[in-house]
N, C-alpha and C positions, 0 to 999 in steps of 0.2 A: 504658814504654809511657804514653802520656797517656791520663789516665782520662776516661771518658765519663759525662756526668750521667745519672742515670737518668730516663726519660721516662714520665711517668703521665699518663693521660687522664682528666680529670675527668668527661667525658661518657660514660664506659663504660657500656654498656646494662644488664647485669646483673653488678654486681662479683663475686657469688659464683658465677657460671656459669664453665665452662672458658673458656679464651682461645680455643680453637677446637675445633669438635665436628662429626664427620659422622655422619649417621644414614641407614643403608641407600644409602650413595652409590654410584651406579652409572653407567657410562659404556660404551655399545655404539658401534661404528663399523660403517657398512654397507661390505661388500666384494663385489666381483663385480659383474658387469652382467647385462643381461638380464631374463627373466621369473621368475628364482628368485635374487635377491639373498640373500646370507647376512649375518649379523652377527657381528662379533667382539667378544667379551665381554672387553673390556680391564680393567674394574673391576666387580665384582659385590658389591652389599650389603655395603659396607665402613663400619664403624664405628670411627672414631678419636677421641680426645680427647687434647687437649694443653694442659696447664696452663701458667700463668705462670712464667717463669724455669725451663723445663723444655727438656731436649734429649732427643728421641724420635728413635731410629733407625728406619728402614724398611728391611729388608734382604731380598734375594731375588735369583735369577738374573735375567738379561736376558729381557726380555718378559714378566715377571711383573706388570707394571701399575704399578710404584713411581712412573716419571716422569709417567704418566698422572694419578695422585693429585695429584702436585705442580701440575700444570697445572690440574686442577679446583680446587684451593684458591687458585691465583693468579688465577683467572678467565680463562684462555687457552681452556679448554674449558668447555661447559655441560654439568651433568649431564644424563643421560638420564632418571634418576629419583633420588629421594632430596634430601638437603637438607644444606647446610653452615651452621653456626651460629657466629657470631663475637661473642663476648662476650654470648652468649645471644640474638643477633638473626639471623634468617634472612638468609643473604646474598642469596637470591633477591628479598627485599623492599627491597634497596637499589637503586632504580631511578633516582634522580636521578643526574645527572653528579657532584655534590659528594660524595655517598655513596660512589659507586663509586670515585672518586679517593681518597677517605680511606681505604678498604678496600685499594686496591692499595698505598697509601703504608704502611700497618701490616703488610701481608703481601707484601713484594718476594720475588724470587727470585733466587738466585745459580746460574748454569748451569754445566754440566759442563766445557765447553771454554772455557779462558782465553784461546785464540787467535782463536776467532771471536766471543767475547761483547762484544769492544770494537770500535768502529769504527776500523779503520786510517787513515782519512782525518782523524781529529780527535785532538786531545791527550787524554791520559786523564782531564783535568779537565773534559771535555765533558759526559760523561754525569752526573757528579756535580753541575755547575753547573745543568745541565737539570733534573734532579730537584729541586734546591732552588728553582728559579724556578717549577716547577710545583706542588709540595708546599707551599712556604713562600713564597708571592708578596710578604708583607709585607716580606721583607729587602731591603736595598738592594744594590747590586752589590758594594760593598766588603763587606758582611756575607756574602754569598754567598761571595765568595772565602775570608774567614776561616773560615768554617764547612766549606768543602771541603778546607782545610789542616788543620783539627782532625780530620775524620772520617778522611783519609789517615793522620795520625800516629796515631789511635786504633786502626788495623790494622795498627801496626807498621812504617810506612814513613816514614823520615826521612833527610834534611830535605824536608818537604812542598812547601816554596817551590820546590824544584828538580824533584821527582818529577811533581808535577801538570802540567808544562808539557812533559813528554815525550811522545813517540808510543809507542802499544803495542809496536811493533817493537823500541824501546829498553829494554824491560823483559823479566825473565825470566817464564817461566810461573807461578812462585809469586809474583812481584810482580803479575802480571796478576790473579790470581785474588784476591788481597788488594785490589786496585782494585775488583774485583767486589763484595766485601763492604762497600768504603767507600760504594760507589753505593747498597747496601741501606741502610746506616747512615744515608746522608744524609736518608732518609724518616722517620727517628725510628721505626723499626718496632717493632713488638710481637713478631712472628714472622717469622723468616727461613726460607724453604724453599730448602735447600741440596741441589741436584741432583747428587749424585756430585761434590762440588766438589774432591776431591783425587785422583780417578781417574787423570787424565792427567798427575800431577805426579810427579816422583821420590820414591822412599821417602824419601829424606833431608828433602825438603821438606814431605812430608805432615804430620810431627808438628807443625810449626809452624802449619799451618793449622787443625789440630785444637785445639790450644792456644789459638789466636785464637777460636775458636768459645766455647770454655770461658770465656775472660776476657770477651767480649762479654756472655755470660749474667750473669757477675758483676757487670760495672761498669756495663753499660747496660740490664740487666734483660731481655734479649731471649731469647725462646725460639727453638728451632730444630727443623725436621723434616729431619733428616739422612738422605737417601737414599743407600744404598750397596749395594755386593754384597761389601764387605769386613767379614767379622765381627770381625776383630781391631780394626779402627778403631772400630766400633760398641761394643765392648767398652771401649774406651779412654776415650770422650767421652760415652756416651749413659747417661741415667737408665733408661730403658725401651727395650726392643726389640720391634719388629713384625716378624714373618716372613711374607712375602708370596709365595703360588704361584699362577700362573693366575688372577689377578684376585681372588683371595680371601686376606684375612688369617687363616693357618692357626695362629698362636701368638702371644701378647703376653703381656708381663709385665715386672717388673724385670729389667734386663739379665743381672745375675749369676745370677738364679734360672733365667732362660731356658737361659743356657749351661750352667750346672753341672747342670741337671736338665731335659734337653729332653723335652717331652712329645709332640711330633709327630715322625713319623719323618722328615718333610723337613728339620726342624730338624736332627735327628740326622745326615742326610746332609751338610747344609751343614758341621757341624763336622767331620766325617770327611774333608770334601775340603781342608780347612786343612792344609797340608802340616806335618808335625812335623820339625825340622831336625835332629833325633836319628836319625831313621829313614833306612835305606839308600836310595839313588836308586831302586833296582828295586822297592820296595815300591808296589804299586799301590793306589788307593782303591777299596774295595769298597763294595758296596751300591747303586750307581747303575745299575739295570738298567730294562728296558722302555721304553715308548714316552714321547715328549715330551707335553707336556700339550694337550689338545684344548679350544681357546678359540673356535674358530668353531661357532656353534651347539652349544654344548655339551649334553649329556644330564645328567639328574639324577645325582647320585652325586659321590664325592670325586674331584677332578680329579686327585689324586696317585696314584689306584689303580693306574694301570698301571705305576708304578715302585715301588710300596710293597711291602716284604718282609712285612708284617703285615696285608695286605688280607683282609677277611672278605666275605661275601656281601653284607652291608648295604651295604658301601662301593660297590657297584655300582648301587644304587638310590636311596640317600638321601643328599643332600647334608648333610654335618656342619655344624654352627654352633658358634661359639666357646661354650665352657662353662667356668665356674670349676672349677680343679682344685686351687688352692692360695692363698696370700695374693697377690692381684691376678694370678696366673698362670692364662692361659687357653689353650685349645686346641681346635681345630675337628678332632677326631678320634675316631671311634667306638670305638676300643679304648684310647684313653688313659686311664689310671687317676690318681685322685688321689694326690699325695705319692708318685708312683713314677715313675722316670726311664725313658724309653723308649731303649733301645740296640738299633736295628735291626741285624739281622745278615742276611748274605747267605744264602738258603735253599739 
């Protein structure tokens, strides 16, 4: 694989600050019409920190708010409240076109569906060359073509001189997704938001994309926010794991610590849902009972309380916040105890 030179920014706002950080990040959507509109709480009071050259996985079931966070960080959505800080600078203060363009180049997004993220009317080089023209206008046409070939080879596609002139329908799903990473890499990014990039690919292809993320972190110094519902892939590639449920981060910490010693009952439920290849096919997953989360005008209290086998009275009235329970291991649970795993059982 062709190596990628490490990109450093001498204009970094605060070198000692995290690469990206959110504080009380919130996004609500108005739903319904008439005199009594309701609010869907997609993301509520989320604090996330991603450091340089770090892969952070954000895991949870569909509808938990994972993709909304990615779109907030990418600038697709505007926060309802809260703030995003990039290298110590508030993103809301980046009002000029130049600043906004620079931020979007530093924090690009790779989408879930490789079949719809590329325009079928253009060759696969179109998006890469367009990004280069937008974010590196000083390059000549020849230099843009050379750079496009370089980033295509950097994501494991060769020969680039042939592949870059094909149309999307001529590539496999895995190749298309690698082109998505090449488009992001053309920006010389600091953080790539990977929104379930392997969920629509065959199992045999997924490992190659996960290895690509690890290689780009090593060779190009890129950090990743890897959004997934697959705990196994998060364990394979991520340094830290964040568990999200109904718009809240309910647990976070080093990946192995979270998976080996889950503190929140929802994390335990996710781990219990991972099939054991040694178990008989007739064995059912236990512990998932109760109602789905209520995220439209939710009342105070833990949003997992209707499904939690360890619920106490406080869970119905007080919304738990993340608290430190170990070395970098946090959980938002009233009954979680330090240095003691929670293995929820069906009552």
